[in-house]
mmCIF file of the C-alpha atoms, coordinates in Angstrom:
data_MODEL
# 
_entry.id   MODEL 
# 
loop_
_atom_site.group_PDB 
_atom_site.id 
_atom_site.type_symbol 
_atom_site.label_atom_id 
_atom_site.label_alt_id 
_atom_site.label_comp_id 
_atom_site.label_asym_id 
_atom_site.label_entity_id 
_atom_site.label_seq_id 
_atom_site.pdbx_PDB_ins_code 
_atom_site.Cartn_x 
_atom_site.Cartn_y 
_atom_site.Cartn_z 
_atom_site.occupancy 
_atom_site.B_iso_or_equiv 
_atom_site.pdbx_formal_charge 
_atom_site.auth_seq_id 
_atom_site.auth_comp_id 
_atom_site.auth_asym_id 
_atom_site.auth_atom_id 
_atom_site.pdbx_PDB_model_num 
ATOM 1   C CA . UNK A 1 1   ? -15.405 15.634  2.915   1.00 0.00 ? 1   UNK A CA 1 
ATOM 2   C CA . UNK A 1 2   ? -11.970 15.298  0.944   1.00 0.00 ? 2   UNK A CA 1 
ATOM 3   C CA . UNK A 1 3   ? -10.807 12.960  3.556   1.00 0.00 ? 3   UNK A CA 1 
ATOM 4   C CA . UNK A 1 4   ? -13.412 10.437  3.449   1.00 0.00 ? 4   UNK A CA 1 
ATOM 5   C CA . UNK A 1 5   ? -12.833 7.016   1.653   1.00 0.00 ? 5   UNK A CA 1 
ATOM 6   C CA . UNK A 1 6   ? -14.154 6.848   -1.739  1.00 0.00 ? 6   UNK A CA 1 
ATOM 7   C CA . UNK A 1 7   ? -17.346 4.853   -2.003  1.00 0.00 ? 7   UNK A CA 1 
ATOM 8   C CA . UNK A 1 8   ? -16.978 3.152   -5.429  1.00 0.00 ? 8   UNK A CA 1 
ATOM 9   C CA . UNK A 1 9   ? -18.434 0.367   -7.558  1.00 0.00 ? 9   UNK A CA 1 
ATOM 10  C CA . UNK A 1 10  ? -16.338 -2.755  -8.881  1.00 0.00 ? 10  UNK A CA 1 
ATOM 11  C CA . UNK A 1 11  ? -15.257 -1.077  -12.077 1.00 0.00 ? 11  UNK A CA 1 
ATOM 12  C CA . UNK A 1 12  ? -13.603 1.574   -10.033 1.00 0.00 ? 12  UNK A CA 1 
ATOM 13  C CA . UNK A 1 13  ? -11.597 -0.683  -7.833  1.00 0.00 ? 13  UNK A CA 1 
ATOM 14  C CA . UNK A 1 14  ? -8.525  -2.932  -8.196  1.00 0.00 ? 14  UNK A CA 1 
ATOM 15  C CA . UNK A 1 15  ? -8.325  -5.348  -5.362  1.00 0.00 ? 15  UNK A CA 1 
ATOM 16  C CA . UNK A 1 16  ? -5.528  -7.489  -4.476  1.00 0.00 ? 16  UNK A CA 1 
ATOM 17  C CA . UNK A 1 17  ? -5.447  -9.729  -1.469  1.00 0.00 ? 17  UNK A CA 1 
ATOM 18  C CA . UNK A 1 18  ? -3.064  -12.422 -0.012  1.00 0.00 ? 18  UNK A CA 1 
ATOM 19  C CA . UNK A 1 19  ? -2.792  -14.444 3.424   1.00 0.00 ? 19  UNK A CA 1 
ATOM 20  C CA . UNK A 1 20  ? 0.638   -14.190 4.668   1.00 0.00 ? 20  UNK A CA 1 
ATOM 21  C CA . UNK A 1 21  ? 2.221   -16.142 7.522   1.00 0.00 ? 21  UNK A CA 1 
ATOM 22  C CA . UNK A 1 22  ? 2.575   -13.569 10.093  1.00 0.00 ? 22  UNK A CA 1 
ATOM 23  C CA . UNK A 1 23  ? 0.503   -12.022 13.084  1.00 0.00 ? 23  UNK A CA 1 
ATOM 24  C CA . UNK A 1 24  ? -1.719  -9.237  12.324  1.00 0.00 ? 24  UNK A CA 1 
ATOM 25  C CA . UNK A 1 25  ? 0.379   -6.732  14.423  1.00 0.00 ? 25  UNK A CA 1 
ATOM 26  C CA . UNK A 1 26  ? 3.684   -7.684  12.793  1.00 0.00 ? 26  UNK A CA 1 
ATOM 27  C CA . UNK A 1 27  ? 1.946   -6.963  9.162   1.00 0.00 ? 27  UNK A CA 1 
ATOM 28  C CA . UNK A 1 28  ? 0.781   -3.644  10.581  1.00 0.00 ? 28  UNK A CA 1 
ATOM 29  C CA . UNK A 1 29  ? 4.266   -2.895  11.568  1.00 0.00 ? 29  UNK A CA 1 
ATOM 30  C CA . UNK A 1 30  ? 5.742   -3.610  8.351   1.00 0.00 ? 30  UNK A CA 1 
ATOM 31  C CA . UNK A 1 31  ? 3.584   -1.149  6.877   1.00 0.00 ? 31  UNK A CA 1 
ATOM 32  C CA . UNK A 1 32  ? 3.693   1.681   9.956   1.00 0.00 ? 32  UNK A CA 1 
ATOM 33  C CA . UNK A 1 33  ? 7.374   1.620   10.460  1.00 0.00 ? 33  UNK A CA 1 
ATOM 34  C CA . UNK A 1 34  ? 9.217   3.506   7.601   1.00 0.00 ? 34  UNK A CA 1 
ATOM 35  C CA . UNK A 1 35  ? 12.305  1.291   8.358   1.00 0.00 ? 35  UNK A CA 1 
ATOM 36  C CA . UNK A 1 36  ? 10.624  -1.683  7.425   1.00 0.00 ? 36  UNK A CA 1 
ATOM 37  C CA . UNK A 1 37  ? 8.280   -0.330  4.504   1.00 0.00 ? 37  UNK A CA 1 
ATOM 38  C CA . UNK A 1 38  ? 11.228  1.062   2.762   1.00 0.00 ? 38  UNK A CA 1 
ATOM 39  C CA . UNK A 1 39  ? 12.736  -2.306  2.395   1.00 0.00 ? 39  UNK A CA 1 
ATOM 40  C CA . UNK A 1 40  ? 9.517   -3.728  0.385   1.00 0.00 ? 40  UNK A CA 1 
ATOM 41  C CA . UNK A 1 41  ? 7.469   -0.830  -0.933  1.00 0.00 ? 41  UNK A CA 1 
ATOM 42  C CA . UNK A 1 42  ? 6.973   -1.273  -4.644  1.00 0.00 ? 42  UNK A CA 1 
ATOM 43  C CA . UNK A 1 43  ? 7.526   -3.779  -7.242  1.00 0.00 ? 43  UNK A CA 1 
ATOM 44  C CA . UNK A 1 44  ? 10.345  -6.205  -7.817  1.00 0.00 ? 44  UNK A CA 1 
ATOM 45  C CA . UNK A 1 45  ? 13.528  -4.413  -8.290  1.00 0.00 ? 45  UNK A CA 1 
ATOM 46  C CA . UNK A 1 46  ? 12.324  -0.878  -7.416  1.00 0.00 ? 46  UNK A CA 1 
ATOM 47  C CA . UNK A 1 47  ? 13.808  1.081   -4.207  1.00 0.00 ? 47  UNK A CA 1 
ATOM 48  C CA . UNK A 1 48  ? 12.574  4.087   -2.444  1.00 0.00 ? 48  UNK A CA 1 
ATOM 49  C CA . UNK A 1 49  ? 13.928  7.397   -0.948  1.00 0.00 ? 49  UNK A CA 1 
ATOM 50  C CA . UNK A 1 50  ? 11.282  8.680   1.808   1.00 0.00 ? 50  UNK A CA 1 
ATOM 51  C CA . UNK A 1 51  ? 11.428  12.385  2.071   1.00 0.00 ? 51  UNK A CA 1 
ATOM 52  C CA . UNK A 1 52  ? 8.448   12.565  4.681   1.00 0.00 ? 52  UNK A CA 1 
ATOM 53  C CA . UNK A 1 53  ? 6.848   9.687   6.332   1.00 0.00 ? 53  UNK A CA 1 
ATOM 54  C CA . UNK A 1 54  ? 4.361   11.299  8.974   1.00 0.00 ? 54  UNK A CA 1 
ATOM 55  C CA . UNK A 1 55  ? 2.032   8.305   10.018  1.00 0.00 ? 55  UNK A CA 1 
ATOM 56  C CA . UNK A 1 56  ? -0.795  10.041  11.288  1.00 0.00 ? 56  UNK A CA 1 
ATOM 57  C CA . UNK A 1 57  ? -4.251  10.615  10.055  1.00 0.00 ? 57  UNK A CA 1 
ATOM 58  C CA . UNK A 1 58  ? -3.373  14.023  8.108   1.00 0.00 ? 58  UNK A CA 1 
ATOM 59  C CA . UNK A 1 59  ? 0.217   13.113  7.774   1.00 0.00 ? 59  UNK A CA 1 
ATOM 60  C CA . UNK A 1 60  ? 2.218   13.294  4.468   1.00 0.00 ? 60  UNK A CA 1 
ATOM 61  C CA . UNK A 1 61  ? 4.125   10.446  2.840   1.00 0.00 ? 61  UNK A CA 1 
ATOM 62  C CA . UNK A 1 62  ? 6.230   11.954  0.249   1.00 0.00 ? 62  UNK A CA 1 
ATOM 63  C CA . UNK A 1 63  ? 8.605   9.396   -1.632  1.00 0.00 ? 63  UNK A CA 1 
ATOM 64  C CA . UNK A 1 64  ? 10.476  8.792   -4.775  1.00 0.00 ? 64  UNK A CA 1 
ATOM 65  C CA . UNK A 1 65  ? 10.315  5.410   -6.193  1.00 0.00 ? 65  UNK A CA 1 
ATOM 66  C CA . UNK A 1 66  ? 13.481  4.547   -8.118  1.00 0.00 ? 66  UNK A CA 1 
ATOM 67  C CA . UNK A 1 67  ? 12.793  1.804   -11.178 1.00 0.00 ? 67  UNK A CA 1 
ATOM 68  C CA . UNK A 1 68  ? 15.197  -0.936  -11.692 1.00 0.00 ? 68  UNK A CA 1 
ATOM 69  C CA . UNK A 1 69  ? 16.464  0.170   -14.936 1.00 0.00 ? 69  UNK A CA 1 
ATOM 70  C CA . UNK A 1 70  ? 15.493  3.839   -15.110 1.00 0.00 ? 70  UNK A CA 1 
ATOM 71  C CA . UNK A 1 71  ? 12.782  6.064   -14.049 1.00 0.00 ? 71  UNK A CA 1 
ATOM 72  C CA . UNK A 1 72  ? 12.275  8.235   -10.620 1.00 0.00 ? 72  UNK A CA 1 
ATOM 73  C CA . UNK A 1 73  ? 8.751   8.485   -9.729  1.00 0.00 ? 73  UNK A CA 1 
ATOM 74  C CA . UNK A 1 74  ? 7.654   11.118  -7.204  1.00 0.00 ? 74  UNK A CA 1 
ATOM 75  C CA . UNK A 1 75  ? 4.719   10.014  -4.864  1.00 0.00 ? 75  UNK A CA 1 
ATOM 76  C CA . UNK A 1 76  ? 2.928   12.651  -2.741  1.00 0.00 ? 76  UNK A CA 1 
ATOM 77  C CA . UNK A 1 77  ? 0.291   10.953  -0.297  1.00 0.00 ? 77  UNK A CA 1 
ATOM 78  C CA . UNK A 1 78  ? -1.838  11.881  2.699   1.00 0.00 ? 78  UNK A CA 1 
ATOM 79  C CA . UNK A 1 79  ? -3.087  9.251   5.323   1.00 0.00 ? 79  UNK A CA 1 
ATOM 80  C CA . UNK A 1 80  ? -6.789  9.702   5.695   1.00 0.00 ? 80  UNK A CA 1 
ATOM 81  C CA . UNK A 1 81  ? -7.786  6.829   8.252   1.00 0.00 ? 81  UNK A CA 1 
ATOM 82  C CA . UNK A 1 82  ? -5.565  4.534   10.512  1.00 0.00 ? 82  UNK A CA 1 
ATOM 83  C CA . UNK A 1 83  ? -7.124  1.943   12.537  1.00 0.00 ? 83  UNK A CA 1 
ATOM 84  C CA . UNK A 1 84  ? -4.093  -0.465  14.426  1.00 0.00 ? 84  UNK A CA 1 
ATOM 85  C CA . UNK A 1 85  ? -3.713  -3.029  13.511  1.00 0.00 ? 85  UNK A CA 1 
ATOM 86  C CA . UNK A 1 86  ? -6.635  -3.477  11.015  1.00 0.00 ? 86  UNK A CA 1 
ATOM 87  C CA . UNK A 1 87  ? -6.735  -0.333  8.205   1.00 0.00 ? 87  UNK A CA 1 
ATOM 88  C CA . UNK A 1 88  ? -4.559  2.164   6.766   1.00 0.00 ? 88  UNK A CA 1 
ATOM 89  C CA . UNK A 1 89  ? -5.936  4.407   4.196   1.00 0.00 ? 89  UNK A CA 1 
ATOM 90  C CA . UNK A 1 90  ? -4.623  7.286   1.988   1.00 0.00 ? 90  UNK A CA 1 
ATOM 91  C CA . UNK A 1 91  ? -4.862  9.293   -0.983  1.00 0.00 ? 91  UNK A CA 1 
ATOM 92  C CA . UNK A 1 92  ? -2.491  10.176  -3.690  1.00 0.00 ? 92  UNK A CA 1 
ATOM 93  C CA . UNK A 1 93  ? -1.958  13.658  -4.775  1.00 0.00 ? 93  UNK A CA 1 
ATOM 94  C CA . UNK A 1 94  ? 0.322   12.445  -7.317  1.00 0.00 ? 94  UNK A CA 1 
ATOM 95  C CA . UNK A 1 95  ? -0.855  10.882  -10.940 1.00 0.00 ? 95  UNK A CA 1 
ATOM 96  C CA . UNK A 1 96  ? -2.395  8.788   -11.234 1.00 0.00 ? 96  UNK A CA 1 
ATOM 97  C CA . UNK A 1 97  ? -4.898  10.129  -8.607  1.00 0.00 ? 97  UNK A CA 1 
ATOM 98  C CA . UNK A 1 98  ? -6.751  7.195   -6.532  1.00 0.00 ? 98  UNK A CA 1 
ATOM 99  C CA . UNK A 1 99  ? -7.165  6.170   -2.769  1.00 0.00 ? 99  UNK A CA 1 
ATOM 100 C CA . UNK A 1 100 ? -5.734  3.085   -0.983  1.00 0.00 ? 100 UNK A CA 1 
ATOM 101 C CA . UNK A 1 101 ? -7.566  1.240   1.501   1.00 0.00 ? 101 UNK A CA 1 
ATOM 102 C CA . UNK A 1 102 ? -5.502  -1.431  3.244   1.00 0.00 ? 102 UNK A CA 1 
ATOM 103 C CA . UNK A 1 103 ? -7.041  -3.798  5.350   1.00 0.00 ? 103 UNK A CA 1 
ATOM 104 C CA . UNK A 1 104 ? -5.815  -6.688  7.865   1.00 0.00 ? 104 UNK A CA 1 
ATOM 105 C CA . UNK A 1 105 ? -7.641  -9.445  9.232   1.00 0.00 ? 105 UNK A CA 1 
ATOM 106 C CA . UNK A 1 106 ? -6.494  -12.035 11.702  1.00 0.00 ? 106 UNK A CA 1 
ATOM 107 C CA . UNK A 1 107 ? -7.052  -15.498 10.039  1.00 0.00 ? 107 UNK A CA 1 
ATOM 108 C CA . UNK A 1 108 ? -4.996  -17.205 12.860  1.00 0.00 ? 108 UNK A CA 1 
ATOM 109 C CA . UNK A 1 109 ? -2.295  -16.286 15.612  1.00 0.00 ? 109 UNK A CA 1 
ATOM 110 C CA . UNK A 1 110 ? 0.157   -16.548 12.913  1.00 0.00 ? 110 UNK A CA 1 
ATOM 111 C CA . UNK A 1 111 ? -1.686  -15.626 9.844   1.00 0.00 ? 111 UNK A CA 1 
ATOM 112 C CA . UNK A 1 112 ? -2.995  -12.688 8.158   1.00 0.00 ? 112 UNK A CA 1 
ATOM 113 C CA . UNK A 1 113 ? -5.288  -11.725 5.440   1.00 0.00 ? 113 UNK A CA 1 
ATOM 114 C CA . UNK A 1 114 ? -4.352  -8.311  3.496   1.00 0.00 ? 114 UNK A CA 1 
ATOM 115 C CA . UNK A 1 115 ? -6.570  -6.723  1.270   1.00 0.00 ? 115 UNK A CA 1 
ATOM 116 C CA . UNK A 1 116 ? -5.015  -3.997  -0.856  1.00 0.00 ? 116 UNK A CA 1 
ATOM 117 C CA . UNK A 1 117 ? -7.842  -1.940  -2.490  1.00 0.00 ? 117 UNK A CA 1 
ATOM 118 C CA . UNK A 1 118 ? -7.153  1.078   -5.160  1.00 0.00 ? 118 UNK A CA 1 
ATOM 119 C CA . UNK A 1 119 ? -10.092 3.244   -5.211  1.00 0.00 ? 119 UNK A CA 1 
ATOM 120 C CA . UNK A 1 120 ? -10.723 5.214   -8.395  1.00 0.00 ? 120 UNK A CA 1 
ATOM 121 C CA . UNK A 1 121 ? -12.954 8.187   -9.058  1.00 0.00 ? 121 UNK A CA 1 
ATOM 122 C CA . UNK A 1 122 ? -13.783 6.679   -12.696 1.00 0.00 ? 122 UNK A CA 1 
ATOM 123 C CA . UNK A 1 123 ? -13.768 3.502   -14.405 1.00 0.00 ? 123 UNK A CA 1 
ATOM 124 C CA . UNK A 1 124 ? -11.588 4.823   -16.972 1.00 0.00 ? 124 UNK A CA 1 
ATOM 125 C CA . UNK A 1 125 ? -8.882  5.967   -14.591 1.00 0.00 ? 125 UNK A CA 1 
ATOM 126 C CA . UNK A 1 126 ? -9.052  2.509   -13.092 1.00 0.00 ? 126 UNK A CA 1 
ATOM 127 C CA . UNK A 1 127 ? -8.807  0.656   -16.390 1.00 0.00 ? 127 UNK A CA 1 
ATOM 128 C CA . UNK A 1 128 ? -5.538  2.722   -17.412 1.00 0.00 ? 128 UNK A CA 1 
ATOM 129 C CA . UNK A 1 129 ? -3.773  1.404   -14.124 1.00 0.00 ? 129 UNK A CA 1 
ATOM 130 C CA . UNK A 1 130 ? -5.428  -1.948  -14.035 1.00 0.00 ? 130 UNK A CA 1 
ATOM 131 C CA . UNK A 1 131 ? -3.364  -3.098  -17.074 1.00 0.00 ? 131 UNK A CA 1 
ATOM 132 C CA . UNK A 1 132 ? -0.260  -3.083  -14.787 1.00 0.00 ? 132 UNK A CA 1 
ATOM 133 C CA . UNK A 1 133 ? -1.134  -2.884  -11.259 1.00 0.00 ? 133 UNK A CA 1 
ATOM 134 C CA . UNK A 1 134 ? -2.339  -6.314  -10.452 1.00 0.00 ? 134 UNK A CA 1 
ATOM 135 C CA . UNK A 1 135 ? 0.911   -8.141  -11.154 1.00 0.00 ? 135 UNK A CA 1 
ATOM 136 C CA . UNK A 1 136 ? 2.869   -5.155  -9.554  1.00 0.00 ? 136 UNK A CA 1 
ATOM 137 C CA . UNK A 1 137 ? 0.713   -5.341  -6.318  1.00 0.00 ? 137 UNK A CA 1 
ATOM 138 C CA . UNK A 1 138 ? 1.490   -9.214  -6.296  1.00 0.00 ? 138 UNK A CA 1 
ATOM 139 C CA . UNK A 1 139 ? 5.223   -8.619  -6.645  1.00 0.00 ? 139 UNK A CA 1 
ATOM 140 C CA . UNK A 1 140 ? 4.859   -5.877  -3.700  1.00 0.00 ? 140 UNK A CA 1 
ATOM 141 C CA . UNK A 1 141 ? 3.250   -8.879  -1.408  1.00 0.00 ? 141 UNK A CA 1 
ATOM 142 C CA . UNK A 1 142 ? 5.888   -10.985 -2.345  1.00 0.00 ? 142 UNK A CA 1 
ATOM 143 C CA . UNK A 1 143 ? 8.558   -8.380  -0.984  1.00 0.00 ? 143 UNK A CA 1 
ATOM 144 C CA . UNK A 1 144 ? 6.444   -7.856  2.095   1.00 0.00 ? 144 UNK A CA 1 
ATOM 145 C CA . UNK A 1 145 ? 6.670   -11.524 2.744   1.00 0.00 ? 145 UNK A CA 1 
ATOM 146 C CA . UNK A 1 146 ? 10.339  -11.499 2.633   1.00 0.00 ? 146 UNK A CA 1 
ATOM 147 C CA . UNK A 1 147 ? 10.347  -8.614  4.958   1.00 0.00 ? 147 UNK A CA 1 
ATOM 148 C CA . UNK A 1 148 ? 8.004   -10.101 7.681   1.00 0.00 ? 148 UNK A CA 1 
ATOM 149 C CA . UNK A 1 149 ? 10.326  -13.202 7.448   1.00 0.00 ? 149 UNK A CA 1 
ATOM 150 C CA . UNK A 1 150 ? 13.190  -10.834 8.564   1.00 0.00 ? 150 UNK A CA 1 
ATOM 151 C CA . UNK A 1 151 ? 11.075  -9.109  11.113  1.00 0.00 ? 151 UNK A CA 1 
ATOM 152 C CA . UNK A 1 152 ? 10.405  -12.466 12.765  1.00 0.00 ? 152 UNK A CA 1 
ATOM 153 C CA . UNK A 1 153 ? 14.109  -13.348 13.291  1.00 0.00 ? 153 UNK A CA 1 
# 
């Protein structure tokens, strides 16, 4: 089935994780609500234009990432699994092609472990993206934490 989450081996995955100082429901909202997601999605210095954000299984997320110096990067994705407040998964139709499995786990009342897995069909495709993705994912998490701080106010 095209909407299933890929079963992969470690050489076909890029995994980033962090424990953030926010309750799991707040972290989920930061992803699920486009007025928050647009503020932090992407590496440092990037901004976004969301064309479509239909947050439901089968819904489309179409956006353009604007680089800090140059470049506009079109992204077309489809949500394939959503389980509030613990899981969001989507597949990309834009290159590079991969799926994302994002999980949230309550560590305590005000701490959440987030795991961001990028799942590829091949080890070669994974290696190409791995060269830059790990650092950029960390920048993305940094921006998420800033947005969570704003949301707590």
